CHARMM-style PDB file with segment names, atoms N, HN, CA, C and O in Angstrom:
ATOM      1  N   UNK     1     -58.224  15.096   2.350  1.00  0.00      PROA
ATOM      2  CA  UNK     1     -57.349  15.257   3.289  1.00  0.00      PROA
ATOM      3  C   UNK     1     -55.919  14.743   2.801  1.00  0.00      PROA
ATOM      4  O   UNK     1     -54.948  15.489   2.672  1.00  0.00      PROA
ATOM      5  N   UNK     2     -55.917  13.287   2.531  1.00  0.00      PROA
ATOM      6  HN  UNK     2     -56.706  12.681   2.635  1.00  0.00      PROA
ATOM      7  CA  UNK     2     -55.481  12.411   1.805  1.00  0.00      PROA
ATOM      8  C   UNK     2     -54.258  12.580   1.006  1.00  0.00      PROA
ATOM      9  O   UNK     2     -53.238  11.898   1.102  1.00  0.00      PROA
ATOM     10  N   UNK     3     -54.547  13.904  -0.067  1.00  0.00      PROA
ATOM     11  HN  UNK     3     -55.376  14.458  -0.144  1.00  0.00      PROA
ATOM     12  CA  UNK     3     -53.498  14.341  -0.622  1.00  0.00      PROA
ATOM     13  C   UNK     3     -52.369  15.083  -0.306  1.00  0.00      PROA
ATOM     14  O   UNK     3     -51.301  14.890  -0.887  1.00  0.00      PROA
ATOM     15  N   UNK     4     -52.575  16.288   0.955  1.00  0.00      PROA
ATOM     16  HN  UNK     4     -53.442  16.445   1.427  1.00  0.00      PROA
ATOM     17  CA  UNK     4     -51.974  16.991   1.304  1.00  0.00      PROA
ATOM     18  C   UNK     4     -50.923  16.012   2.299  1.00  0.00      PROA
ATOM     19  O   UNK     4     -49.720  16.186   2.104  1.00  0.00      PROA
ATOM     20  N   UNK     5     -51.377  14.870   3.481  1.00  0.00      PROA
ATOM     21  HN  UNK     5     -52.354  14.729   3.640  1.00  0.00      PROA
ATOM     22  CA  UNK     5     -50.250  14.000   4.107  1.00  0.00      PROA
ATOM     23  C   UNK     5     -49.454  13.250   2.934  1.00  0.00      PROA
ATOM     24  O   UNK     5     -48.274  12.918   3.047  1.00  0.00      PROA
ATOM     25  N   UNK     6     -50.201  13.034   1.849  1.00  0.00      PROA
ATOM     26  HN  UNK     6     -51.159  13.304   1.757  1.00  0.00      PROA
ATOM     27  CA  UNK     6     -49.390  11.828   0.867  1.00  0.00      PROA
ATOM     28  C   UNK     6     -48.897  12.595  -0.437  1.00  0.00      PROA
ATOM     29  O   UNK     6     -49.637  12.819  -1.396  1.00  0.00      PROA
ATOM     30  N   UNK     7     -47.711  12.927  -0.369  1.00  0.00      PROA
ATOM     31  HN  UNK     7     -47.110  12.745   0.409  1.00  0.00      PROA
ATOM     32  CA  UNK     7     -47.491  13.674  -1.871  1.00  0.00      PROA
ATOM     33  C   UNK     7     -47.206  12.227  -2.660  1.00  0.00      PROA
ATOM     34  O   UNK     7     -46.929  11.073  -2.333  1.00  0.00      PROA
ATOM     35  N   UNK     8     -47.431  12.946  -3.846  1.00  0.00      PROA
ATOM     36  HN  UNK     8     -47.656  13.884  -4.111  1.00  0.00      PROA
ATOM     37  CA  UNK     8     -47.536  11.736  -5.049  1.00  0.00      PROA
ATOM     38  C   UNK     8     -45.823  11.673  -5.230  1.00  0.00      PROA
ATOM     39  O   UNK     8     -44.984  12.574  -5.236  1.00  0.00      PROA
ATOM     40  N   UNK     9     -45.710  10.271  -5.366  1.00  0.00      PROA
ATOM     41  HN  UNK     9     -46.391   9.539  -5.362  1.00  0.00      PROA
ATOM     42  CA  UNK     9     -44.308   9.939  -5.860  1.00  0.00      PROA
ATOM     43  C   UNK     9     -43.768   9.722  -6.924  1.00  0.00      PROA
ATOM     44  O   UNK     9     -44.082   8.640  -7.420  1.00  0.00      PROA
ATOM     45  N   UNK    10     -42.996  10.390  -7.545  1.00  0.00      PROA
ATOM     46  HN  UNK    10     -42.742  11.269  -7.142  1.00  0.00      PROA
ATOM     47  CA  UNK    10     -42.203  10.740  -8.715  1.00  0.00      PROA
ATOM     48  C   UNK    10     -41.304   9.268  -8.946  1.00  0.00      PROA
ATOM     49  O   UNK    10     -40.492   8.709  -8.208  1.00  0.00      PROA
ATOM     50  N   UNK    11     -41.952   8.830 -10.624  1.00  0.00      PROA
ATOM     51  HN  UNK    11     -42.611   9.284 -11.224  1.00  0.00      PROA
ATOM     52  CA  UNK    11     -41.581   7.772 -10.955  1.00  0.00      PROA
ATOM     53  C   UNK    11     -39.470   7.852 -11.104  1.00  0.00      PROA
ATOM     54  O   UNK    11     -38.717   8.738 -11.508  1.00  0.00      PROA
ATOM     55  N   UNK    12     -39.226   6.457 -10.545  1.00  0.00      PROA
ATOM     56  HN  UNK    12     -39.838   5.738 -10.216  1.00  0.00      PROA
ATOM     57  CA  UNK    12     -37.733   6.632 -10.526  1.00  0.00      PROA
ATOM     58  C   UNK    12     -37.279   6.199 -11.916  1.00  0.00      PROA
ATOM     59  O   UNK    12     -37.952   5.401 -12.569  1.00  0.00      PROA
ATOM     60  N   UNK    13     -36.046   6.763 -12.409  1.00  0.00      PROA
ATOM     61  HN  UNK    13     -35.499   7.411 -11.878  1.00  0.00      PROA
ATOM     62  CA  UNK    13     -35.405   6.707 -13.719  1.00  0.00      PROA
ATOM     63  C   UNK    13     -35.282   4.993 -14.117  1.00  0.00      PROA
ATOM     64  O   UNK    13     -35.249   4.178 -13.195  1.00  0.00      PROA
ATOM     65  N   UNK    14     -35.226   4.604 -15.365  1.00  0.00      PROA
ATOM     66  HN  UNK    14     -35.252   5.267 -16.114  1.00  0.00      PROA
ATOM     67  CA  UNK    14     -35.045   3.559 -15.037  1.00  0.00      PROA
ATOM     68  C   UNK    14     -33.262   3.079 -14.460  1.00  0.00      PROA
ATOM     69  O   UNK    14     -32.360   3.770 -13.988  1.00  0.00      PROA
ATOM     70  N   UNK    15     -33.349   1.663 -14.765  1.00  0.00      PROA
ATOM     71  HN  UNK    15     -34.082   1.102 -15.149  1.00  0.00      PROA
ATOM     72  CA  UNK    15     -32.194   1.509 -13.970  1.00  0.00      PROA
ATOM     73  C   UNK    15     -30.947   1.186 -15.737  1.00  0.00      PROA
ATOM     74  O   UNK    15     -31.146   0.627 -16.816  1.00  0.00      PROA
ATOM     75  N   UNK    16     -29.929   1.809 -15.201  1.00  0.00      PROA
ATOM     76  HN  UNK    16     -29.766   2.263 -14.325  1.00  0.00      PROA
ATOM     77  CA  UNK    16     -29.088   1.603 -16.159  1.00  0.00      PROA
ATOM     78  C   UNK    16     -27.875   0.140 -16.159  1.00  0.00      PROA
ATOM     79  O   UNK    16     -27.658  -0.445 -15.098  1.00  0.00      PROA
ATOM     80  N   UNK    17     -27.413  -0.151 -17.028  1.00  0.00      PROA
ATOM     81  HN  UNK    17     -27.588   0.324 -17.891  1.00  0.00      PROA
ATOM     82  CA  UNK    17     -26.973  -1.553 -17.246  1.00  0.00      PROA
ATOM     83  C   UNK    17     -25.485  -1.204 -16.348  1.00  0.00      PROA
ATOM     84  O   UNK    17     -25.211  -0.008 -16.243  1.00  0.00      PROA
ATOM     85  N   UNK    18     -24.714  -2.020 -15.831  1.00  0.00      PROA
ATOM     86  HN  UNK    18     -24.937  -2.991 -15.917  1.00  0.00      PROA
ATOM     87  CA  UNK    18     -23.389  -1.632 -15.457  1.00  0.00      PROA
ATOM     88  C   UNK    18     -22.591  -1.756 -16.548  1.00  0.00      PROA
ATOM     89  O   UNK    18     -23.002  -2.282 -17.582  1.00  0.00      PROA
ATOM     90  N   UNK    19     -21.004  -1.135 -16.369  1.00  0.00      PROA
ATOM     91  HN  UNK    19     -20.670  -0.708 -15.529  1.00  0.00      PROA
ATOM     92  CA  UNK    19     -20.240  -0.803 -17.773  1.00  0.00      PROA
ATOM     93  C   UNK    19     -19.668  -2.083 -17.622  1.00  0.00      PROA
ATOM     94  O   UNK    19     -19.692  -2.795 -16.618  1.00  0.00      PROA
ATOM     95  N   UNK    20     -19.065  -2.342 -18.903  1.00  0.00      PROA
ATOM     96  HN  UNK    20     -19.045  -1.763 -19.718  1.00  0.00      PROA
ATOM     97  CA  UNK    20     -18.294  -3.702 -18.332  1.00  0.00      PROA
ATOM     98  C   UNK    20     -16.969  -3.642 -17.996  1.00  0.00      PROA
ATOM     99  O   UNK    20     -16.445  -2.660 -18.523  1.00  0.00      PROA
ATOM    100  N   UNK    21     -16.072  -4.411 -17.210  1.00  0.00      PROA
ATOM    101  HN  UNK    21     -16.497  -5.209 -16.782  1.00  0.00      PROA
ATOM    102  CA  UNK    21     -14.786  -4.260 -16.607  1.00  0.00      PROA
ATOM    103  C   UNK    21     -14.133  -4.199 -17.318  1.00  0.00      PROA
ATOM    104  O   UNK    21     -14.297  -4.444 -18.514  1.00  0.00      PROA
ATOM    105  N   UNK    22     -12.839  -3.719 -16.566  1.00  0.00      PROA
ATOM    106  HN  UNK    22     -12.705  -3.521 -15.595  1.00  0.00      PROA
ATOM    107  CA  UNK    22     -12.048  -3.408 -17.627  1.00  0.00      PROA
ATOM    108  C   UNK    22     -11.200  -4.397 -18.051  1.00  0.00      PROA
ATOM    109  O   UNK    22     -11.143  -5.436 -17.395  1.00  0.00      PROA
ATOM    110  N   UNK    23     -10.479  -4.245 -19.109  1.00  0.00      PROA
ATOM    111  HN  UNK    23     -10.524  -3.400 -19.642  1.00  0.00      PROA
ATOM    112  CA  UNK    23      -9.688  -5.663 -19.241  1.00  0.00      PROA
ATOM    113  C   UNK    23      -8.066  -6.043 -18.684  1.00  0.00      PROA
ATOM    114  O   UNK    23      -7.003  -5.488 -18.962  1.00  0.00      PROA
ATOM    115  N   UNK    24      -8.266  -6.856 -18.065  1.00  0.00      PROA
ATOM    116  HN  UNK    24      -9.130  -7.307 -17.840  1.00  0.00      PROA
ATOM    117  CA  UNK    24      -7.015  -6.938 -17.516  1.00  0.00      PROA
ATOM    118  C   UNK    24      -5.841  -7.297 -18.223  1.00  0.00      PROA
ATOM    119  O   UNK    24      -4.891  -7.679 -17.538  1.00  0.00      PROA
ATOM    120  N   UNK    25      -5.732  -7.259 -19.262  1.00  0.00      PROA
ATOM    121  HN  UNK    25      -6.503  -6.949 -19.818  1.00  0.00      PROA
ATOM    122  CA  UNK    25      -4.908  -7.674 -20.225  1.00  0.00      PROA
ATOM    123  C   UNK    25      -4.076  -5.590 -20.307  1.00  0.00      PROA
ATOM    124  O   UNK    25      -4.590  -4.472 -20.352  1.00  0.00      PROA
ATOM    125  N   UNK    26      -2.400  -6.212 -20.281  1.00  0.00      PROA
ATOM    126  HN  UNK    26      -1.983  -7.120 -20.244  1.00  0.00      PROA
ATOM    127  CA  UNK    26      -1.896  -4.627 -20.120  1.00  0.00      PROA
ATOM    128  C   UNK    26      -1.073  -4.657 -21.517  1.00  0.00      PROA
ATOM    129  O   UNK    26      -0.357  -5.649 -21.654  1.00  0.00      PROA
ATOM    130  N   UNK    27      -1.072  -3.632 -22.663  1.00  0.00      PROA
ATOM    131  HN  UNK    27      -1.654  -2.826 -22.551  1.00  0.00      PROA
ATOM    132  CA  UNK    27      -0.123  -2.929 -23.477  1.00  0.00      PROA
ATOM    133  C   UNK    27       1.350  -3.618 -23.048  1.00  0.00      PROA
ATOM    134  O   UNK    27       1.642  -4.168 -21.986  1.00  0.00      PROA
ATOM    135  N   UNK    28       2.142  -3.403 -24.198  1.00  0.00      PROA
ATOM    136  HN  UNK    28       1.905  -2.956 -25.061  1.00  0.00      PROA
ATOM    137  CA  UNK    28       3.281  -3.413 -24.246  1.00  0.00      PROA
ATOM    138  C   UNK    28       3.872  -2.296 -23.491  1.00  0.00      PROA
ATOM    139  O   UNK    28       4.891  -2.535 -22.843  1.00  0.00      PROA
ATOM    140  N   UNK    29       3.422  -1.222 -23.486  1.00  0.00      PROA
ATOM    141  HN  UNK    29       2.594  -1.028 -24.013  1.00  0.00      PROA
ATOM    142  CA  UNK    29       4.046   0.181 -23.505  1.00  0.00      PROA
ATOM    143  C   UNK    29       3.820   0.159 -21.878  1.00  0.00      PROA
ATOM    144  O   UNK    29       4.652   0.656 -21.121  1.00  0.00      PROA
ATOM    145  N   UNK    30       2.599  -0.474 -21.409  1.00  0.00      PROA
ATOM    146  HN  UNK    30       1.923  -0.878 -22.024  1.00  0.00      PROA
ATOM    147  CA  UNK    30       2.240  -0.253 -19.944  1.00  0.00      PROA
ATOM    148  C   UNK    30       3.297  -1.290 -19.232  1.00  0.00      PROA
ATOM    149  O   UNK    30       4.025  -0.906 -18.316  1.00  0.00      PROA
ATOM    150  N   UNK    31       3.312  -2.206 -19.572  1.00  0.00      PROA
ATOM    151  HN  UNK    31       2.720  -2.518 -20.316  1.00  0.00      PROA
ATOM    152  CA  UNK    31       4.503  -3.466 -19.204  1.00  0.00      PROA
ATOM    153  C   UNK    31       5.724  -2.728 -18.876  1.00  0.00      PROA
ATOM    154  O   UNK    31       6.282  -2.566 -17.791  1.00  0.00      PROA
ATOM    155  N   UNK    32       5.936  -2.429 -19.733  1.00  0.00      PROA
ATOM    156  HN  UNK    32       5.482  -2.561 -20.615  1.00  0.00      PROA
ATOM    157  CA  UNK    32       7.262  -1.388 -19.497  1.00  0.00      PROA
ATOM    158  C   UNK    32       7.389  -0.282 -18.944  1.00  0.00      PROA
ATOM    159  O   UNK    32       8.435   0.201 -18.511  1.00  0.00      PROA
ATOM    160  N   UNK    33       6.099   0.278 -18.927  1.00  0.00      PROA
ATOM    161  HN  UNK    33       5.249  -0.114 -19.280  1.00  0.00      PROA
ATOM    162  CA  UNK    33       6.149   1.712 -17.897  1.00  0.00      PROA
ATOM    163  C   UNK    33       6.256   1.312 -16.238  1.00  0.00      PROA
ATOM    164  O   UNK    33       6.660   2.066 -15.353  1.00  0.00      PROA
ATOM    165  N   UNK    34       5.856   0.136 -16.102  1.00  0.00      PROA
ATOM    166  HN  UNK    34       5.529  -0.476 -16.821  1.00  0.00      PROA
ATOM    167  CA  UNK    34       5.502  -0.363 -15.060  1.00  0.00      PROA
ATOM    168  C   UNK    34       6.848  -1.440 -13.833  1.00  0.00      PROA
ATOM    169  O   UNK    34       7.054  -1.649 -12.637  1.00  0.00      PROA
ATOM    170  N   UNK    35       7.562  -1.908 -15.581  1.00  0.00      PROA
ATOM    171  HN  UNK    35       7.395  -1.739 -16.552  1.00  0.00      PROA
ATOM    172  CA  UNK    35       9.292  -2.702 -15.146  1.00  0.00      PROA
ATOM    173  C   UNK    35       9.942  -1.385 -15.082  1.00  0.00      PROA
ATOM    174  O   UNK    35      10.947  -1.360 -14.371  1.00  0.00      PROA
ATOM    175  N   UNK    36       9.645  -0.403 -15.593  1.00  0.00      PROA
ATOM    176  HN  UNK    36       8.829  -0.423 -16.171  1.00  0.00      PROA
ATOM    177  CA  UNK    36      10.859   1.152 -15.274  1.00  0.00      PROA
ATOM    178  C   UNK    36      10.777   1.519 -13.755  1.00  0.00      PROA
ATOM    179  O   UNK    36      11.714   1.698 -12.976  1.00  0.00      PROA
ATOM    180  N   UNK    37       9.530   1.582 -13.537  1.00  0.00      PROA
ATOM    181  HN  UNK    37       8.769   1.436 -14.169  1.00  0.00      PROA
ATOM    182  CA  UNK    37       9.273   2.289 -12.245  1.00  0.00      PROA
ATOM    183  C   UNK    37       9.414   1.136 -11.309  1.00  0.00      PROA
ATOM    184  O   UNK    37       9.177   1.702 -10.242  1.00  0.00      PROA
ATOM    185  N   UNK    38       9.589   0.194 -11.085  1.00  0.00      PROA
ATOM    186  HN  UNK    38       9.783  -0.266 -11.952  1.00  0.00      PROA
ATOM    187  CA  UNK    38       9.721  -0.811 -10.237  1.00  0.00      PROA
ATOM    188  C   UNK    38      11.293  -1.043 -10.458  1.00  0.00      PROA
ATOM    189  O   UNK    38      11.671  -2.076  -9.906  1.00  0.00      PROA
ATOM    190  N   UNK    39      11.975  -0.567 -10.912  1.00  0.00      PROA
ATOM    191  HN  UNK    39      11.667   0.272 -11.360  1.00  0.00      PROA
ATOM    192  CA  UNK    39      13.477  -0.954 -11.554  1.00  0.00      PROA
ATOM    193  C   UNK    39      13.854   0.838 -10.589  1.00  0.00      PROA
ATOM    194  O   UNK    39      14.738   0.899  -9.734  1.00  0.00      PROA
ATOM    195  N   UNK    40      13.457   1.408 -10.769  1.00  0.00      PROA
ATOM    196  HN  UNK    40      12.739   1.359 -11.463  1.00  0.00      PROA
ATOM    197  CA  UNK    40      13.420   2.986 -10.237  1.00  0.00      PROA
ATOM    198  C   UNK    40      13.374   2.739  -8.652  1.00  0.00      PROA
ATOM    199  O   UNK    40      14.253   3.085  -7.862  1.00  0.00      PROA
ATOM    200  N   UNK    41      12.137   2.052  -8.329  1.00  0.00      PROA
ATOM    201  HN  UNK    41      11.422   1.771  -8.970  1.00  0.00      PROA
ATOM    202  CA  UNK    41      12.167   2.028  -6.956  1.00  0.00      PROA
ATOM    203  C   UNK    41      13.194   0.729  -6.207  1.00  0.00      PROA
ATOM    204  O   UNK    41      13.653   0.686  -5.066  1.00  0.00      PROA
ATOM    205  N   UNK    42      13.264   0.200  -6.815  1.00  0.00      PROA
ATOM    206  HN  UNK    42      12.892   0.235  -7.742  1.00  0.00      PROA
ATOM    207  CA  UNK    42      14.504  -0.808  -6.531  1.00  0.00      PROA
ATOM    208  C   UNK    42      15.347  -0.308  -6.133  1.00  0.00      PROA
ATOM    209  O   UNK    42      15.731  -0.563  -4.992  1.00  0.00      PROA
ATOM    210  N   UNK    43      16.141   0.861  -7.142  1.00  0.00      PROA
ATOM    211  HN  UNK    43      15.829   1.069  -8.069  1.00  0.00      PROA
ATOM    212  CA  UNK    43      17.427   1.330  -7.061  1.00  0.00      PROA
ATOM    213  C   UNK    43      17.315   2.643  -5.976  1.00  0.00      PROA
ATOM    214  O   UNK    43      18.399   3.110  -5.626  1.00  0.00      PROA
ATOM    215  N   UNK    44      16.076   3.273  -5.416  1.00  0.00      PROA
ATOM    216  HN  UNK    44      15.195   2.894  -5.700  1.00  0.00      PROA
ATOM    217  CA  UNK    44      16.113   3.988  -4.480  1.00  0.00      PROA
ATOM    218  C   UNK    44      16.154   3.302  -3.306  1.00  0.00      PROA
ATOM    219  O   UNK    44      16.635   3.756  -2.268  1.00  0.00      PROA
ATOM    220  N   UNK    45      15.530   1.922  -3.469  1.00  0.00      PROA
ATOM    221  HN  UNK    45      15.140   1.553  -4.312  1.00  0.00      PROA
ATOM    222  CA  UNK    45      15.481   1.159  -1.836  1.00  0.00      PROA
ATOM    223  C   UNK    45      16.838   0.590  -1.999  1.00  0.00      PROA
ATOM    224  O   UNK    45      17.431   0.621  -0.921  1.00  0.00      PROA
ATOM    225  N   UNK    46      17.491   0.121  -2.884  1.00  0.00      PROA
ATOM    226  HN  UNK    46      17.010   0.096  -3.760  1.00  0.00      PROA
ATOM    227  CA  UNK    46      19.647   0.059  -2.244  1.00  0.00      PROA
ATOM    228  C   UNK    46      20.212   0.796  -1.874  1.00  0.00      PROA
ATOM    229  O   UNK    46      21.344   0.561  -1.451  1.00  0.00      PROA
ATOM    230  N   UNK    47      19.596   2.206  -1.865  1.00  0.00      PROA
ATOM    231  HN  UNK    47      18.676   2.397  -2.208  1.00  0.00      PROA
ATOM    232  CA  UNK    47      20.587   3.522  -1.414  1.00  0.00      PROA
ATOM    233  C   UNK    47      20.352   3.455   0.198  1.00  0.00      PROA
ATOM    234  O   UNK    47      21.176   3.942   0.972  1.00  0.00      PROA
ATOM    235  N   UNK    48      19.139   2.799   0.648  1.00  0.00      PROA
ATOM    236  HN  UNK    48      18.470   2.403   0.019  1.00  0.00      PROA
ATOM    237  CA  UNK    48      18.730   2.800   1.805  1.00  0.00      PROA
ATOM    238  C   UNK    48      19.178   1.589   2.537  1.00  0.00      PROA
ATOM    239  O   UNK    48      19.544   1.507   3.710  1.00  0.00      PROA
ATOM    240  N   UNK    49      19.071   0.566   1.534  1.00  0.00      PROA
ATOM    241  HN  UNK    49      18.774   0.633   0.582  1.00  0.00      PROA
ATOM    242  CA  UNK    49      19.614  -0.786   2.410  1.00  0.00      PROA
ATOM    243  C   UNK    49      21.136  -0.846   3.375  1.00  0.00      PROA
ATOM    244  O   UNK    49      21.421  -1.782   4.121  1.00  0.00      PROA
ATOM    245  N   UNK    50      21.890   0.234   3.175  1.00  0.00      PROA
ATOM    246  HN  UNK    50      21.658   0.995   2.568  1.00  0.00      PROA
ATOM    247  CA  UNK    50      23.060  -0.020   3.956  1.00  0.00      PROA
ATOM    248  C   UNK    50      23.103   0.870   5.340  1.00  0.00      PROA
ATOM    249  O   UNK    50      24.032   1.044   6.128  1.00  0.00      PROA
ATOM    250  N   UNK    51      21.976   1.287   5.341  1.00  0.00      PROA
ATOM    251  HN  UNK    51      21.221   1.146   4.701  1.00  0.00      PROA
ATOM    252  CA  UNK    51      21.960   2.114   6.875  1.00  0.00      PROA
ATOM    253  C   UNK    51      20.951   1.152   7.878  1.00  0.00      PROA
ATOM    254  O   UNK    51      20.834   1.395   9.079  1.00  0.00      PROA
ATOM    255  N   UNK    52      20.132  -0.155   7.088  1.00  0.00      PROA
ATOM    256  HN  UNK    52      20.228  -0.352   6.112  1.00  0.00      PROA
ATOM    257  CA  UNK    52      19.473  -0.514   8.139  1.00  0.00      PROA
ATOM    258  C   UNK    52      20.831  -1.872   8.826  1.00  0.00      PROA
ATOM    259  O   UNK    52      21.446  -2.469   7.942  1.00  0.00      PROA
ATOM    260  N   UNK    53      21.122  -2.179  10.091  1.00  0.00      PROA
ATOM    261  HN  UNK    53      20.623  -1.694  10.809  1.00  0.00      PROA
ATOM    262  CA  UNK    53      21.574  -2.241  10.790  1.00  0.00      PROA
ATOM    263  C   UNK    53      21.063  -3.908  11.502  1.00  0.00      PROA
ATOM    264  O   UNK    53      21.744  -4.828  11.955  1.00  0.00      PROA
ATOM    265  N   UNK    54      19.937  -3.779  11.373  1.00  0.00      PROA
ATOM    266  HN  UNK    54      19.384  -3.032  11.004  1.00  0.00      PROA
ATOM    267  CA  UNK    54      19.170  -5.309  11.598  1.00  0.00      PROA
ATOM    268  C   UNK    54      18.549  -6.296  10.677  1.00  0.00      PROA
ATOM    269  O   UNK    54      18.076  -5.853   9.630  1.00  0.00      PROA
ATOM    270  N   UNK    55      18.492  -7.375  10.880  1.00  0.00      PROA
ATOM    271  HN  UNK    55      18.876  -7.734  11.731  1.00  0.00      PROA
ATOM    272  CA  UNK    55      18.120  -8.203   9.997  1.00  0.00      PROA
ATOM    273  C   UNK    55      16.460  -8.165  10.304  1.00  0.00      PROA
ATOM    274  O   UNK    55      15.808  -7.281  10.859  1.00  0.00      PROA
ATOM    275  N   UNK    56      15.986  -9.551   9.694  1.00  0.00      PROA
ATOM    276  HN  UNK    56      16.516 -10.270   9.244  1.00  0.00      PROA
ATOM    277  CA  UNK    56      13.975  -9.174   9.453  1.00  0.00      PROA
ATOM    278  C   UNK    56      13.863 -10.095  11.248  1.00  0.00      PROA
ATOM    279  O   UNK    56      12.736  -9.981  11.731  1.00  0.00      PROA
ATOM    280  N   UNK    57      14.568 -10.661  11.871  1.00  0.00      PROA
ATOM    281  HN  UNK    57      15.483 -10.755  11.479  1.00  0.00      PROA
ATOM    282  CA  UNK    57      14.860 -11.194  13.421  1.00  0.00      PROA
ATOM    283  C   UNK    57      15.260 -10.187  14.476  1.00  0.00      PROA
ATOM    284  O   UNK    57      14.882 -10.196  15.648  1.00  0.00      PROA
ATOM    285  N   UNK    58      15.996  -9.402  13.958  1.00  0.00      PROA
ATOM    286  HN  UNK    58      16.302  -9.395  13.006  1.00  0.00      PROA
ATOM    287  CA  UNK    58      15.924  -8.197  15.161  1.00  0.00      PROA
ATOM    288  C   UNK    58      17.790  -8.008  14.958  1.00  0.00      PROA
ATOM    289  O   UNK    58      18.570  -8.236  14.034  1.00  0.00      PROA
ATOM    290  N   UNK    59      17.877  -7.661  15.873  1.00  0.00      PROA
ATOM    291  HN  UNK    59      17.243  -7.477  16.624  1.00  0.00      PROA
ATOM    292  CA  UNK    59      19.707  -7.463  16.004  1.00  0.00      PROA
ATOM    293  C   UNK    59      20.523  -8.974  16.037  1.00  0.00      PROA
ATOM    294  O   UNK    59      20.129  -9.953  16.671  1.00  0.00      PROA
ATOM    295  N   UNK    60      21.868  -8.904  15.118  1.00  0.00      PROA
ATOM    296  HN  UNK    60      22.187  -8.108  14.604  1.00  0.00      PROA
ATOM    297  CA  UNK    60      22.083 -10.543  14.912  1.00  0.00      PROA
ATOM    298  C   UNK    60      23.124 -10.485  15.992  1.00  0.00      PROA
ATOM    299  O   UNK    60      23.410 -11.552  16.534  1.00  0.00      PROA
ATOM    300  N   UNK    61      23.675  -9.492  16.344  1.00  0.00      PROA
ATOM    301  HN  UNK    61      23.444  -8.624  15.903  1.00  0.00      PROA
ATOM    302  CA  UNK    61      24.815  -9.481  17.176  1.00  0.00      PROA
ATOM    303  C   UNK    61      24.683  -9.684  19.227  1.00  0.00      PROA
ATOM    304  O   UNK    61      23.920  -9.073  19.975  1.00  0.00      PROA
ATOM    305  N   UNK    62      25.538 -10.552  19.527  1.00  0.00      PROA
ATOM    306  HN  UNK    62      26.157 -11.049  18.919  1.00  0.00      PROA
ATOM    307  CA  UNK    62      25.472 -10.872  20.971  1.00  0.00      PROA
ATOM    308  C   UNK    62      25.155  -9.290  21.547  1.00  0.00      PROA
ATOM    309  O   UNK    62      25.665  -8.281  21.060  1.00  0.00      PROA
ATOM    310  N   UNK    63      24.240  -9.304  22.644  1.00  0.00      PROA
ATOM    311  HN  UNK    63      23.825 -10.124  23.040  1.00  0.00      PROA
ATOM    312  CA  UNK    63      24.280  -8.006  23.478  1.00  0.00      PROA
ATOM    313  C   UNK    63      25.188  -8.543  24.467  1.00  0.00      PROA
ATOM    314  O   UNK    63      25.227  -9.668  24.964  1.00  0.00      PROA
ATOM    315  N   UNK    64      26.169  -7.157  24.725  1.00  0.00      PROA
ATOM    316  HN  UNK    64      26.137  -6.243  24.321  1.00  0.00      PROA
ATOM    317  CA  UNK    64      26.915  -6.819  26.250  1.00  0.00      PROA
ATOM    318  C   UNK    64      26.428  -6.807  27.267  1.00  0.00      PROA
ATOM    319  O   UNK    64      25.961  -5.718  27.602  1.00  0.00      PROA
ATOM    320  N   UNK    65      26.325  -7.686  28.009  1.00  0.00      PROA
ATOM    321  HN  UNK    65      26.704  -8.570  27.737  1.00  0.00      PROA
ATOM    322  CA  UNK    65      25.384  -7.861  29.182  1.00  0.00      PROA
ATOM    323  C   UNK    65      26.238  -7.358  30.651  1.00  0.00      PROA
ATOM    324  O   UNK    65      25.809  -6.945  31.729  1.00  0.00      PROA
ATOM    325  N   UNK    66      27.388  -7.558  30.231  1.00  0.00      PROA
ATOM    326  HN  UNK    66      27.736  -7.893  29.355  1.00  0.00      PROA
ATOM    327  CA  UNK    66      28.505  -7.520  31.577  1.00  0.00      PROA
ATOM    328  C   UNK    66      29.549  -5.940  31.284  1.00  0.00      PROA
ATOM    329  O   UNK    66      30.227  -5.791  30.267  1.00  0.00      PROA
ATOM    330  N   UNK    67      29.474  -5.073  32.232  1.00  0.00      PROA
ATOM    331  HN  UNK    67      28.923  -5.194  33.058  1.00  0.00      PROA
ATOM    332  CA  UNK    67      30.316  -4.193  31.891  1.00  0.00      PROA
ATOM    333  C   UNK    67      31.028  -3.590  33.472  1.00  0.00      PROA
ATOM    334  O   UNK    67      30.406  -3.646  34.533  1.00  0.00      PROA
ATOM    335  N   UNK    68      32.197  -3.122  33.354  1.00  0.00      PROA
ATOM    336  HN  UNK    68      32.701  -3.077  32.492  1.00  0.00      PROA
ATOM    337  CA  UNK    68      32.711  -2.719  34.701  1.00  0.00      PROA
ATOM    338  C   UNK    68      32.061  -1.475  35.091  1.00  0.00      PROA
ATOM    339  O   UNK    68      31.571  -0.621  34.352  1.00  0.00      PROA
ATOM    340  N   UNK    69      32.137  -1.502  36.490  1.00  0.00      PROA
ATOM    341  HN  UNK    69      32.534  -2.195  37.091  1.00  0.00      PROA
ATOM    342  CA  UNK    69      31.567  -0.350  37.340  1.00  0.00      PROA
ATOM    343  C   UNK    69      32.691   0.102  37.631  1.00  0.00      PROA
ATOM    344  O   UNK    69      33.818  -0.222  37.256  1.00  0.00      PROA
ATOM    345  N   UNK    70      32.153   1.238  38.651  1.00  0.00      PROA
ATOM    346  HN  UNK    70      31.237   1.501  38.956  1.00  0.00      PROA
ATOM    347  CA  UNK    70      33.059   2.739  39.151  1.00  0.00      PROA
ATOM    348  C   UNK    70      33.559   2.085  40.302  1.00  0.00      PROA
ATOM    349  O   UNK    70      34.488   2.639  40.890  1.00  0.00      PROA
ATOM    350  N   UNK    71      32.866   0.382  40.991  1.00  0.00      PROA
ATOM    351  HN  UNK    71      32.112  -0.069  40.513  1.00  0.00      PROA
ATOM    352  CA  UNK    71      33.679  -0.009  42.584  1.00  0.00      PROA
ATOM    353  C   UNK    71      34.551  -1.150  42.013  1.00  0.00      PROA
ATOM    354  O   UNK    71      34.802  -2.025  42.841  1.00  0.00      PROA
ATOM    355  N   UNK    72      34.979  -1.299  40.987  1.00  0.00      PROA
ATOM    356  HN  UNK    72      34.775  -0.588  40.315  1.00  0.00      PROA
ATOM    357  CA  UNK    72      36.029  -2.564  40.607  1.00  0.00      PROA
ATOM    358  C   UNK    72      35.521  -3.816  40.159  1.00  0.00      PROA
ATOM    359  O   UNK    72      36.276  -4.769  39.965  1.00  0.00      PROA
ATOM    360  N   UNK    73      34.009  -3.893  39.941  1.00  0.00      PROA
ATOM    361  HN  UNK    73      33.395  -3.119  40.098  1.00  0.00      PROA
ATOM    362  CA  UNK    73      33.957  -5.371  39.871  1.00  0.00      PROA
ATOM    363  C   UNK    73      34.149  -5.324  38.442  1.00  0.00      PROA
ATOM    364  OT1 UNK    73      34.192  -6.367  37.790  1.00  0.00      PROA
TER     365      UNK     73
END
């Protein structure tokens, strides 16, 4: 009765060693490609810069809080 309720377990496969980490050193071609991509991103970003009317701290001009009303004040 024990073999019906407890099936035999298959042996686990052997553990594979971890692959070596990729080298962090870039070749000159990769460095040139990254630099070209960064220049292209800067060029695209430069075109949108003129449409931004606020700075990192928000609107830099004074707000107009007083205005004339129809009642004459």
